[in-house]
N, C-alpha and C positions, 0 to 999 in steps of 0.2 A: 755866077753866084751873086746874090744880092748884097748890097753894101751893109756892113754891120753883122753879117752872118758868119759865124765862126765854123770852121771845120774841125772835126776831131782828128787828131794825128793818127796816122795809120799804125795799127798795132801789128808788130811783127811777132809771130808765134814761132818759137824755136821748134823745128822739126827734130824729133828724136832720130839719132843715128840708127839705121837699120842694123840689127844684130843677127848674126848667123848662129844657128844652134851648134853646139859642140858636136864633133864627129866621134864615132866609136868604131873600132875595128871588131869585126866578127872573126875570131881566131879558131880554126878547126884544129883539134888535138888528135894526135896519132894514137892508134891502138893496133893490136895484131889480129883483130876480129873482122876486118873489112878489106875487101879486095880493091884494087885500083879501079876495076869496072864499077863497083858500087860508088866509090868516091866520084868518079867522072860522071856517072849517071845522076847522082844527087846534086852535084854542083851545076850541072846543066839544067835540071828541073827546078831547083830552088833559086838559083842565081842567074840563070840564063848564060852561063859561061859556055863557050864553044869547046869542042873536043880538045883542041890543042892547049887552050888555057887551063881547062880542067885537068888534063894529064900533067901539065907542068906543076899545078898545085898539088896533085896527088903525089908526085915525086917529092915535092918539097916537104909535105907533111910526113912522108915516109922516112926521109933522110934527116930532117931536122927536128921532127916531133911536133911541129906546128906550122900553120900557114894562115896568113890573112886572106880570107875569101871575099870580104867586102868591107867598105868603110861607109858608114851611114849615120844619120841622126839616131839618137838613142832608141826611140820607140821602134823605128824600123829595124835597127840592129837587134833589138831584143826579140822582135817578131821572127827574124831570120834565125836567130839562135834557137828559138822554140821549134821552128820548122825542122832544123837539123836534129834536135832531140826527139822529134816525133816521126822521123823518116822511117824508122823501123830497122829490123835486123837485115843483114846481108844474106839473101837466100842462097848464095853460092858457098857459104860456109855453114856447115851443119851445127857447129857449137856456138855460133854467133847468137848472143842473147839480146841485143838491142842496137839502138842507133849509136852513131858516133857522138862525141861530146864537143862542145864549143864554149868558149868564154868570150866575154866582152872586155875590151881594154880601151881607155881613152886614146884617141888618135893624136892628141896634143898638137 
């Protein structure tokens, strides 16, 4: 550096802390219009759950009335909820009128 030449001080810019998006539970609700086979098939197709995991979830929703099937960022959870609602009736039950229901809850 030449004599008499000033240098500007280095400016430190604060990096914002990375934030993670809040997570949401996709909660499948029980009803009496869908078979275990339907639930297991749906959970496999929509969420990629294996037979064993899907069966365990089917038992839980049947015995407790609800089961968390996924925990995701809101937009993805909402999409999965819509897929559940659009999955259609259980063809194994003649009086079945439509899809199962699911709600979203903050994972906290």
